[in-house]
ROSESE-784987 format. One record per residue (C-alpha): residue number from 1; residue in three letters; x, y, z. Coordinates in steps of 0.02 Angstrom, whole numbers, plus 50000, padded with zeros to 5 digits. Example, Ala and Ser with C-alpha at 12.3 -4.5 7.8 and 13.67 -1.06 7.14 Angstrom:
% residues 2
+-----+--------+-------+-------+-------+
| num | residu |  east | north |    up |
+-----+--------+-------+-------+-------+
|   1 |    ALA | 50615 | 49775 | 50390 |
|   2 |    SER | 50684 | 49947 | 50357 |
+-----+--------+-------+-------+-------+
***
This chain:
% residues 428
+-----+--------+-------+-------+-------+
| num | residu |  east | north |    up |
+-----+--------+-------+-------+-------+
|   1 |    MET | 50520 | 49363 | 49439 |
|   2 |    GLU | 50551 | 49190 | 49511 |
|   3 |    PHE | 50413 | 49089 | 49590 |
|   4 |    LEU | 50444 | 48944 | 49706 |
|   5 |    ASP | 50296 | 48828 | 49692 |
|   6 |    GLN | 50307 | 48771 | 49875 |
|   7 |    PRO | 50245 | 48833 | 50043 |
|   8 |    VAL | 50339 | 48980 | 50116 |
|   9 |    GLU | 50365 | 48878 | 50277 |
|  10 |    LEU | 50495 | 48770 | 50188 |
|  11 |    SER | 50616 | 48916 | 50187 |
|  12 |    LEU | 50629 | 48906 | 50377 |
|  13 |    ASP | 50767 | 48775 | 50359 |
|  14 |    LEU | 50875 | 48911 | 50279 |
|  15 |    CYS | 50878 | 49009 | 50443 |
|  16 |    LEU | 51059 | 49033 | 50504 |
|  17 |    LYS | 51003 | 49090 | 50677 |
|  18 |    CYS | 51111 | 49245 | 50647 |
|  19 |    ASN | 50984 | 49364 | 50728 |
|  20 |    ILE | 51007 | 49497 | 50597 |
|  21 |    CYS | 50819 | 49502 | 50577 |
|  22 |    THR | 50796 | 49546 | 50761 |
|  23 |    THR | 50911 | 49695 | 50744 |
|  24 |    VAL | 50806 | 49773 | 50608 |
|  25 |    CYS | 50630 | 49733 | 50671 |
|  26 |    PRO | 50543 | 49900 | 50710 |
|  27 |    VAL | 50407 | 49817 | 50815 |
|  28 |    MET | 50524 | 49719 | 50927 |
|  29 |    ALA | 50620 | 49878 | 50962 |
|  30 |    VAL | 50470 | 49963 | 51044 |
|  31 |    THR | 50368 | 49826 | 51128 |
|  32 |    GLU | 50389 | 49663 | 51221 |
|  33 |    ALA | 50224 | 49598 | 51150 |
|  34 |    PHE | 50317 | 49533 | 50998 |
|  35 |    PRO | 50462 | 49412 | 51030 |
|  36 |    GLY | 50547 | 49453 | 50865 |
|  37 |    PRO | 50550 | 49390 | 50688 |
|  38 |    LYS | 50668 | 49243 | 50717 |
|  39 |    TYR | 50569 | 49173 | 50862 |
|  40 |    ALA | 50396 | 49206 | 50791 |
|  41 |    GLY | 50446 | 49150 | 50614 |
|  42 |    PRO | 50570 | 49009 | 50578 |
|  43 |    GLN | 50599 | 48963 | 50760 |
|  44 |    ALA | 50415 | 48940 | 50802 |
|  45 |    GLY | 50375 | 48880 | 50628 |
|  46 |    ARG | 50465 | 48715 | 50665 |
|  47 |    PHE | 50326 | 48673 | 50788 |
|  48 |    ARG | 50181 | 48713 | 50678 |
|  49 |    GLY | 50182 | 48555 | 50576 |
|  50 |    GLY | 50016 | 48480 | 50627 |
|  51 |    GLU | 49839 | 48545 | 50610 |
|  52 |    GLN | 49815 | 48536 | 50799 |
|  53 |    LEU | 49962 | 48644 | 50840 |
|  54 |    THR | 49905 | 48823 | 50870 |
|  55 |    PRO | 50026 | 48964 | 50832 |
|  56 |    ASP | 50072 | 49076 | 50979 |
|  57 |    ALA | 49958 | 49229 | 50983 |
|  58 |    SER | 50110 | 49344 | 50992 |
|  59 |    VAL | 50132 | 49319 | 50805 |
|  60 |    ASP | 49987 | 49437 | 50777 |
|  61 |    TYR | 50100 | 49578 | 50832 |
|  62 |    CYS | 50207 | 49558 | 50679 |
|  63 |    SER | 50167 | 49709 | 50570 |
|  64 |    GLY | 50218 | 49624 | 50408 |
|  65 |    CYS | 50338 | 49764 | 50364 |
|  66 |    ARG | 50460 | 49641 | 50286 |
|  67 |    ALA | 50613 | 49727 | 50360 |
|  68 |    CYS | 50666 | 49554 | 50420 |
|  69 |    ASN | 50649 | 49480 | 50244 |
|  70 |    MET | 50751 | 49621 | 50169 |
|  71 |    ALA | 50889 | 49596 | 50298 |
|  72 |    CYS | 50895 | 49405 | 50299 |
|  73 |    PRO | 51054 | 49343 | 50213 |
|  74 |    ALA | 50979 | 49171 | 50183 |
|  75 |    GLY | 50812 | 49224 | 50102 |
|  76 |    VAL | 50698 | 49157 | 50241 |
|  77 |    LYS | 50520 | 49215 | 50211 |
|  78 |    ILE | 50489 | 49268 | 50388 |
|  79 |    ALA | 50348 | 49393 | 50364 |
|  80 |    GLU | 50253 | 49270 | 50255 |
|  81 |    MET | 50270 | 49135 | 50391 |
|  82 |    ASN | 50197 | 49251 | 50517 |
|  83 |    ALA | 50053 | 49297 | 50402 |
|  84 |    ARG | 50014 | 49113 | 50373 |
|  85 |    ALA | 50020 | 49083 | 50560 |
|  86 |    ARG | 49887 | 49220 | 50581 |
|  87 |    GLY | 49785 | 49132 | 50451 |
|  88 |    ALA | 49800 | 48973 | 50550 |
|  89 |    LEU | 49738 | 49062 | 50709 |
|  90 |    VAL | 49585 | 49123 | 50614 |
|  91 |    GLU | 49555 | 48953 | 50534 |
|  92 |    GLN | 49565 | 48863 | 50703 |
|  93 |    GLY | 49443 | 48985 | 50782 |
|  94 |    LYS | 49574 | 49055 | 50901 |
|  95 |    VAL | 49527 | 49238 | 50866 |
|  96 |    ALA | 49393 | 49310 | 50980 |
|  97 |    PRO | 49229 | 49345 | 50887 |
|  98 |    LEU | 49230 | 49534 | 50921 |
|  99 |    LYS | 49410 | 49549 | 50872 |
| 100 |    ARG | 49380 | 49453 | 50711 |
| 101 |    LEU | 49231 | 49566 | 50675 |
| 102 |    ARG | 49343 | 49718 | 50702 |
| 103 |    ASN | 49479 | 49646 | 50590 |
| 104 |    ASN | 49353 | 49615 | 50451 |
| 105 |    LEU | 49284 | 49789 | 50462 |
| 106 |    VAL | 49450 | 49879 | 50447 |
| 107 |    ALA | 49508 | 49756 | 50312 |
| 108 |    ARG | 49361 | 49791 | 50194 |
| 109 |    ALA | 49398 | 49967 | 50130 |
| 110 |    ALA | 49302 | 49934 | 49969 |
| 111 |    THR | 49144 | 49883 | 50059 |
| 112 |    LEU | 49157 | 50034 | 50175 |
| 113 |    GLY | 49184 | 50146 | 50025 |
| 114 |    GLN | 49036 | 50075 | 49927 |
| 115 |    VAL | 48923 | 50107 | 50076 |
| 116 |    ALA | 48990 | 50274 | 50134 |
| 117 |    GLN | 49043 | 50367 | 49975 |
| 118 |    PRO | 48865 | 50402 | 49912 |
| 119 |    VAL | 48834 | 50492 | 50078 |
| 120 |    ALA | 49011 | 50552 | 50103 |
| 121 |    PRO | 48971 | 50713 | 50202 |
| 122 |    LEU | 48863 | 50618 | 50325 |
| 123 |    ALA | 48986 | 50474 | 50339 |
| 124 |    ASN | 49132 | 50592 | 50371 |
| 125 |    LEU | 49029 | 50685 | 50501 |
| 126 |    ALA | 48986 | 50522 | 50590 |
| 127 |    MET | 49168 | 50462 | 50585 |
| 128 |    GLY | 49224 | 50626 | 50661 |
| 129 |    LEU | 49107 | 50619 | 50810 |
| 130 |    LYS | 49207 | 50583 | 50970 |
| 131 |    PRO | 49070 | 50478 | 51050 |
| 132 |    ALA | 49062 | 50369 | 50897 |
| 133 |    ARG | 49251 | 50348 | 50894 |
| 134 |    TRP | 49257 | 50306 | 51077 |
| 135 |    ALA | 49116 | 50180 | 51057 |
| 136 |    ALA | 49211 | 50097 | 50915 |
| 137 |    ASP | 49363 | 50091 | 51027 |
| 138 |    VAL | 49275 | 50017 | 51178 |
| 139 |    PHE | 49166 | 49890 | 51088 |
| 140 |    LEU | 49264 | 49847 | 50932 |
| 141 |    GLY | 49443 | 49888 | 50974 |
| 142 |    ILE | 49467 | 50022 | 50838 |
| 143 |    HIS | 49571 | 50155 | 50917 |
| 144 |    HIS | 49481 | 50321 | 50937 |
| 145 |    GLU | 49630 | 50419 | 50867 |
| 146 |    ALA | 49666 | 50303 | 50719 |
| 147 |    PRO | 49698 | 50402 | 50557 |
| 148 |    PHE | 49543 | 50365 | 50456 |
| 149 |    PRO | 49541 | 50473 | 50296 |
| 150 |    PRO | 49383 | 50563 | 50243 |
| 151 |    PHE | 49280 | 50485 | 50105 |
| 152 |    SER | 49286 | 50579 | 49940 |
| 153 |    ARG | 49122 | 50641 | 49870 |
| 154 |    GLU | 49186 | 50596 | 49696 |
| 155 |    SER | 49241 | 50421 | 49647 |
| 156 |    PHE | 49393 | 50400 | 49536 |
| 157 |    THR | 49302 | 50287 | 49411 |
| 158 |    GLY | 49160 | 50415 | 49402 |
| 159 |    TRP | 49284 | 50550 | 49353 |
| 160 |    LEU | 49372 | 50432 | 49231 |
| 161 |    ARG | 49215 | 50397 | 49131 |
| 162 |    GLN | 49185 | 50582 | 49103 |
| 163 |    HIS | 49370 | 50614 | 49069 |
| 164 |    GLN | 49383 | 50477 | 48938 |
| 165 |    ALA | 49224 | 50532 | 48853 |
| 166 |    GLU | 49290 | 50711 | 48841 |
| 167 |    ARG | 49456 | 50649 | 48778 |
| 168 |    ARG | 49377 | 50542 | 48641 |
| 169 |    LYS | 49273 | 50689 | 48586 |
| 170 |    ALA | 49424 | 50807 | 48580 |
| 171 |    ALA | 49541 | 50688 | 48492 |
| 172 |    PRO | 49454 | 50535 | 48423 |
| 173 |    GLY | 49570 | 50398 | 48371 |
| 174 |    ALA | 49725 | 50494 | 48423 |
| 175 |    PRO | 49880 | 50382 | 48400 |
| 176 |    GLY | 49983 | 50333 | 48551 |
| 177 |    VAL | 50134 | 50226 | 48596 |
| 178 |    GLY | 50031 | 50088 | 48672 |
| 179 |    SER | 49909 | 50040 | 48809 |
| 180 |    VAL | 49929 | 50018 | 48995 |
| 181 |    VAL | 49810 | 49948 | 49127 |
| 182 |    TYR | 49795 | 50054 | 49285 |
| 183 |    PHE | 49758 | 49963 | 49446 |
| 184 |    HIS | 49696 | 50106 | 49556 |
| 185 |    GLY | 49660 | 50016 | 49721 |
| 186 |    CYS | 49528 | 50059 | 49852 |
| 187 |    SER | 49608 | 50217 | 49918 |
| 188 |    THR | 49608 | 50301 | 49752 |
| 189 |    GLU | 49429 | 50251 | 49714 |
| 190 |    TYR | 49351 | 50305 | 49881 |
| 191 |    TYR | 49473 | 50421 | 49972 |
| 192 |    GLU | 49603 | 50501 | 49855 |
| 193 |    PRO | 49539 | 50511 | 49676 |
| 194 |    ARG | 49664 | 50652 | 49647 |
| 195 |    VAL | 49804 | 50518 | 49645 |
| 196 |    GLY | 49717 | 50420 | 49507 |
| 197 |    LYS | 49681 | 50578 | 49409 |
| 198 |    ALA | 49865 | 50627 | 49416 |
| 199 |    ALA | 49917 | 50450 | 49364 |
| 200 |    VAL | 49802 | 50449 | 49214 |
| 201 |    ARG | 49860 | 50620 | 49160 |
| 202 |    VAL | 50043 | 50574 | 49172 |
| 203 |    LEU | 50019 | 50411 | 49076 |
| 204 |    GLU | 49919 | 50499 | 48940 |
| 205 |    ARG | 50050 | 50638 | 48926 |
| 206 |    LEU | 50181 | 50501 | 48898 |
| 207 |    GLY | 50076 | 50435 | 48755 |
| 208 |    TYR | 49984 | 50289 | 48831 |
| 209 |    GLU | 49803 | 50238 | 48818 |
| 210 |    VAL | 49745 | 50206 | 48995 |
| 211 |    ILE | 49632 | 50056 | 49023 |
| 212 |    VAL | 49544 | 50033 | 49189 |
| 213 |    PRO | 49458 | 49864 | 49194 |
| 214 |    ARG | 49342 | 49801 | 49327 |
| 215 |    GLN | 49437 | 49768 | 49488 |
| 216 |    ASN | 49409 | 49745 | 49672 |
| 217 |    CYS | 49521 | 49763 | 49827 |
| 218 |    CYS | 49689 | 49679 | 49807 |
| 219 |    GLY | 49653 | 49580 | 49964 |
| 220 |    LEU | 49806 | 49630 | 50063 |
| 221 |    PRO | 49710 | 49695 | 50216 |
| 222 |    LEU | 49619 | 49528 | 50225 |
| 223 |    LEU | 49782 | 49432 | 50208 |
| 224 |    SER | 49860 | 49537 | 50345 |
| 225 |    ASN | 49716 | 49493 | 50460 |
| 226 |    GLY | 49722 | 49307 | 50423 |
| 227 |    GLU | 49560 | 49304 | 50320 |
| 228 |    PHE | 49634 | 49198 | 50182 |
| 229 |    PRO | 49474 | 49126 | 50099 |
| 230 |    ALA | 49404 | 49301 | 50072 |
| 231 |    ALA | 49572 | 49364 | 50008 |
| 232 |    ARG | 49582 | 49219 | 49887 |
| 233 |    GLN | 49414 | 49265 | 49812 |
| 234 |    TYR | 49472 | 49447 | 49789 |
| 235 |    HIS | 49633 | 49394 | 49708 |
| 236 |    GLU | 49549 | 49266 | 49594 |
| 237 |    ASN | 49431 | 49402 | 49536 |
| 238 |    ASN | 49571 | 49522 | 49498 |
| 239 |    VAL | 49670 | 49388 | 49405 |
| 240 |    ARG | 49518 | 49347 | 49301 |
| 241 |    SER | 49493 | 49529 | 49257 |
| 242 |    LEU | 49676 | 49570 | 49222 |
| 243 |    LEU | 49725 | 49411 | 49132 |
| 244 |    PRO | 49662 | 49459 | 48958 |
| 245 |    TYR | 49773 | 49612 | 48959 |
| 246 |    ALA | 49924 | 49519 | 49025 |
| 247 |    ARG | 49904 | 49392 | 48886 |
| 248 |    GLN | 49910 | 49534 | 48760 |
| 249 |    GLY | 50070 | 49599 | 48836 |
| 250 |    ILE | 49988 | 49754 | 48907 |
| 251 |    PRO | 50075 | 49809 | 49067 |
| 252 |    ILE | 49978 | 49829 | 49230 |
| 253 |    VAL | 50034 | 49976 | 49336 |
| 254 |    GLY | 49978 | 50040 | 49505 |
| 255 |    THR | 50008 | 50190 | 49615 |
| 256 |    SER | 49980 | 50092 | 49774 |
| 257 |    THR | 50141 | 50003 | 49825 |
| 258 |    SER | 50048 | 49877 | 49929 |
| 259 |    CYS | 49923 | 49834 | 49791 |
| 260 |    THR | 50056 | 49804 | 49662 |
| 261 |    LEU | 50160 | 49702 | 49785 |
| 262 |    THR | 50007 | 49597 | 49822 |
| 263 |    LEU | 49977 | 49563 | 49638 |
| 264 |    LYS | 50159 | 49528 | 49604 |
| 265 |    GLU | 50206 | 49422 | 49753 |
| 266 |    GLU | 50111 | 49428 | 49918 |
| 267 |    ALA | 49946 | 49348 | 49866 |
| 268 |    PRO | 50026 | 49212 | 49758 |
| 269 |    GLU | 50145 | 49164 | 49896 |
| 270 |    LEU | 50026 | 49172 | 50043 |
| 271 |    LEU | 49884 | 49084 | 49953 |
| 272 |    ASP | 49994 | 48960 | 49861 |
| 273 |    MET | 49926 | 49021 | 49695 |
| 274 |    HIS | 50059 | 48970 | 49569 |
| 275 |    ASP | 49948 | 48932 | 49419 |
| 276 |    GLU | 49990 | 49003 | 49247 |
| 277 |    ALA | 49860 | 49144 | 49255 |
| 278 |    THR | 49916 | 49210 | 49424 |
| 279 |    ARG | 50096 | 49198 | 49370 |
| 280 |    LEU | 50066 | 49297 | 49209 |
| 281 |    VAL | 49972 | 49433 | 49298 |
| 282 |    ALA | 50110 | 49447 | 49426 |
| 283 |    GLU | 50245 | 49457 | 49294 |
| 284 |    SER | 50148 | 49593 | 49202 |
| 285 |    THR | 50126 | 49705 | 49356 |
| 286 |    TYR | 50235 | 49859 | 49389 |
| 287 |    ASP | 50250 | 49998 | 49513 |
| 288 |    PHE | 50199 | 50162 | 49432 |
| 289 |    ASN | 50366 | 50250 | 49451 |
| 290 |    GLU | 50459 | 50092 | 49399 |
| 291 |    PHE | 50356 | 50084 | 49237 |
| 292 |    ILE | 50368 | 50266 | 49181 |
| 293 |    LEU | 50558 | 50267 | 49212 |
| 294 |    ALA | 50579 | 50105 | 49113 |
| 295 |    SER | 50475 | 50175 | 48970 |
| 296 |    GLY | 50612 | 50306 | 48937 |
| 297 |    ARG | 50477 | 50436 | 48900 |
| 298 |    LEU | 50486 | 50531 | 49066 |
| 299 |    THR | 50610 | 50670 | 49030 |
| 300 |    GLU | 50650 | 50846 | 49091 |
| 301 |    GLU | 50570 | 50913 | 48933 |
| 302 |    VAL | 50405 | 50830 | 48974 |
| 303 |    LEU | 50415 | 50896 | 49151 |
| 304 |    SER | 50419 | 51077 | 49095 |
| 305 |    GLN | 50349 | 51166 | 49249 |
| 306 |    GLU | 50465 | 51213 | 49393 |
| 307 |    ILE | 50415 | 51164 | 49569 |
| 308 |    ALA | 50526 | 51259 | 49690 |
| 309 |    LEU | 50505 | 51150 | 49846 |
| 310 |    ARG | 50616 | 51047 | 49959 |
| 311 |    LEU | 50517 | 50903 | 50031 |
| 312 |    PRO | 50546 | 50751 | 50147 |
| 313 |    TYR | 50512 | 50581 | 50064 |
| 314 |    HIS | 50467 | 50421 | 50154 |
| 315 |    ILE | 50489 | 50262 | 50052 |
| 316 |    PRO | 50366 | 50136 | 50130 |
| 317 |    CYS | 50422 | 49966 | 50187 |
| 318 |    GLN | 50303 | 49885 | 50060 |
| 319 |    TYR | 50391 | 49986 | 49924 |
| 320 |    ARG | 50563 | 49927 | 49980 |
| 321 |    ALA | 50497 | 49748 | 49975 |
| 322 |    HIS | 50478 | 49766 | 49785 |
| 323 |    ARG | 50668 | 49763 | 49776 |
| 324 |    ILE | 50671 | 49888 | 49630 |
| 325 |    GLY | 50777 | 50021 | 49707 |
| 326 |    LYS | 50708 | 50198 | 49728 |
| 327 |    PRO | 50615 | 50239 | 49565 |
| 328 |    GLY | 50510 | 50373 | 49651 |
| 329 |    LEU | 50668 | 50471 | 49694 |
| 330 |    GLU | 50735 | 50448 | 49518 |
| 331 |    ALA | 50574 | 50511 | 49438 |
| 332 |    LEU | 50559 | 50663 | 49551 |
| 333 |    SER | 50741 | 50709 | 49522 |
| 334 |    LEU | 50692 | 50758 | 49344 |
| 335 |    VAL | 50574 | 50895 | 49406 |
| 336 |    LYS | 50651 | 51070 | 49391 |
| 337 |    GLY | 50675 | 51159 | 49559 |
| 338 |    LEU | 50615 | 51011 | 49662 |
| 339 |    SER | 50726 | 50935 | 49796 |
| 340 |    VAL | 50663 | 50774 | 49878 |
| 341 |    VAL | 50758 | 50696 | 50022 |
| 342 |    ASP | 50741 | 50515 | 50078 |
| 343 |    GLY | 50746 | 50499 | 50267 |
| 344 |    GLY | 50791 | 50316 | 50260 |
| 345 |    HIS | 50665 | 50267 | 50395 |
| 346 |    THR | 50613 | 50084 | 50400 |
| 347 |    CYS | 50426 | 50102 | 50436 |
| 348 |    CYS | 50295 | 50228 | 50482 |
| 349 |    GLY | 50207 | 50101 | 50594 |
| 350 |    ILE | 50035 | 50096 | 50520 |
| 351 |    ALA | 50065 | 49936 | 50423 |
| 352 |    GLY | 49898 | 49940 | 50331 |
| 353 |    THR | 49765 | 49906 | 50465 |
| 354 |    TYR | 49888 | 49866 | 50604 |
| 355 |    GLY | 49898 | 50040 | 50682 |
| 356 |    TYR | 49709 | 50061 | 50683 |
| 357 |    LYS | 49687 | 49930 | 50816 |
| 358 |    THR | 49673 | 49983 | 51000 |
| 359 |    GLU | 49804 | 49859 | 51063 |
| 360 |    LYS | 49927 | 49911 | 50927 |
| 361 |    TYR | 49898 | 50098 | 50905 |
| 362 |    ALA | 50033 | 50149 | 51030 |
| 363 |    ILE | 50155 | 50024 | 50954 |
| 364 |    ALA | 50124 | 50096 | 50780 |
| 365 |    GLN | 50155 | 50274 | 50844 |
| 366 |    ALA | 50315 | 50220 | 50930 |
| 367 |    VAL | 50376 | 50129 | 50773 |
| 368 |    GLY | 50351 | 50288 | 50670 |
| 369 |    ALA | 50412 | 50413 | 50801 |
| 370 |    ALA | 50582 | 50444 | 50724 |
| 371 |    LEU | 50503 | 50470 | 50549 |
| 372 |    PHE | 50376 | 50590 | 50624 |
| 373 |    ASP | 50509 | 50692 | 50713 |
| 374 |    TRP | 50612 | 50700 | 50553 |
| 375 |    VAL | 50464 | 50757 | 50447 |
| 376 |    THR | 50414 | 50889 | 50574 |
| 377 |    GLY | 50592 | 50951 | 50591 |
| 378 |    PHE | 50617 | 50959 | 50406 |
| 379 |    GLY | 50510 | 51118 | 50403 |
| 380 |    ALA | 50424 | 51083 | 50236 |
| 381 |    PRO | 50241 | 51116 | 50200 |
| 382 |    LEU | 50217 | 50940 | 50127 |
| 383 |    ALA | 50285 | 50764 | 50142 |
| 384 |    VAL | 50297 | 50640 | 50000 |
| 385 |    CYS | 50255 | 50453 | 50014 |
| 386 |    ASP | 50199 | 50317 | 49894 |
| 387 |    SER | 50082 | 50220 | 50010 |
| 388 |    GLU | 49908 | 50284 | 50056 |
| 389 |    THR | 49899 | 50219 | 50233 |
| 390 |    CYS | 50077 | 50286 | 50267 |
| 391 |    ARG | 50023 | 50457 | 50200 |
| 392 |    TRP | 49876 | 50458 | 50320 |
| 393 |    GLN | 49987 | 50403 | 50464 |
| 394 |    ILE | 50116 | 50537 | 50428 |
| 395 |    THR | 49983 | 50672 | 50415 |
| 396 |    HIS | 49898 | 50611 | 50573 |
| 397 |    ALA | 50059 | 50609 | 50676 |
| 398 |    THR | 50136 | 50771 | 50609 |
| 399 |    GLY | 49994 | 50879 | 50548 |
| 400 |    ILE | 50088 | 50896 | 50383 |
| 401 |    PRO | 49994 | 50841 | 50226 |
| 402 |    ALA | 50075 | 50696 | 50133 |
| 403 |    ILE | 50057 | 50675 | 49945 |
| 404 |    HIS | 50099 | 50543 | 49813 |
| 405 |    PRO | 50247 | 50571 | 49699 |
| 406 |    VAL | 50133 | 50562 | 49545 |
| 407 |    GLU | 50047 | 50720 | 49604 |
| 408 |    LEU | 50211 | 50815 | 49589 |
| 409 |    LEU | 50247 | 50738 | 49417 |
| 410 |    SER | 50074 | 50786 | 49354 |
| 411 |    ALA | 50096 | 50964 | 49417 |
| 412 |    ALA | 50266 | 50973 | 49333 |
| 413 |    MET | 50179 | 50928 | 49169 |
| 414 |    GLY | 50070 | 51080 | 49188 |
| 415 |    TYR | 49909 | 50999 | 49254 |
| 416 |    ALA | 49816 | 51088 | 49395 |
| 417 |    PRO | 49852 | 51002 | 49559 |
| 418 |    GLU | 49721 | 50962 | 49691 |
| 419 |    GLY | 49716 | 50958 | 49878 |
| 420 |    ALA | 49867 | 51003 | 49984 |
| 421 |    LEU | 49986 | 51022 | 49838 |
| 422 |    ARG | 49872 | 51150 | 49756 |
| 423 |    ASP | 49861 | 51248 | 49917 |
| 424 |    VAL | 50050 | 51253 | 49938 |
| 425 |    LEU | 50086 | 51301 | 49757 |
| 426 |    GLN | 49957 | 51440 | 49763 |
| 427 |    LEU | 50048 | 51520 | 49910 |
| 428 |    LYS | 50215 | 51522 | 49818 |
+-----+--------+-------+-------+-------+
***
């Protein structure tokens, strides 16, 4: 991985004005609120040189999907420029107080989880009440139909402590092939512990000791909302916690594509954190599917159980931004009886917290419309997707449950699945 120890804005001079970025932008295609990546990014960036120059508010309509970055032949960091411009709007006090309050609420999944998970049934009931959702829409700008997932009654780390104690008791000191750090992210901890359970089981079956150190939110939701100081604190905490393992050569893997991209690239670039510690953690971080494929230990023999399903697969924009190909498809191709088809759609529209906001909800739905139609028309009982917010968006828009690839891999290893995958396999 190559780091450029300079502000992302300096890449604007590489812009060729070819307009390729405007042809791939999913937001520009469905709304006039966003003038397009070239105009909001390098074009406008040339006029943001002084502290008194306020970015145009339209930059807030960039979803950060990075489709422009992926298409740019010159390597201009357009999405990052737009994110830094949002940060400037916040820093200069140009974001209305209620809107900033809203942005901070939806960007702090860990805080919400810590408060709500101990009383998950009551919290889920309250979040499902239409008057409460409409009040949040009217007073805070959180759309009343936004796809908030239910809080899990069980935390992932709570399950992990019990699981590791039972494992030590059953096989104390069992030899393995090495250790791996698992970065689970907020969604696994508070909303989808089944994803973390599946990841741990897969890694252990492949012979790894799984280490889960203290960690907090990766900070991407805060970065996306221009709250850079808070995001910096989160990232510094994670670097401090993960650094000892990176120094030992222990890989850090994550099942959340946005979390791993934030550790690898997004936080260091947006926050200008190019110190040795941040660099080492970034270079030690891998996507889950990328890691298990590279290990050479994921084979058809290990995946002994047949799963006779044909499923649609959406590769999130954040996953494509890793620039590592399609390791999820490669891993799932080893499962007997399973056929997984990539629809090739650019973005589901949710873009982290973007689609939760009243002024952007319709845009997010329009961006994802082609994907939703494809998933619905596919006729499968499940969809597959690596990103948590994308899974929630797909399920919300189609009524079809979306699962993480690791859940299929775990089931193919003979572990009992949970949630929607369990329900579907029981019917077969």
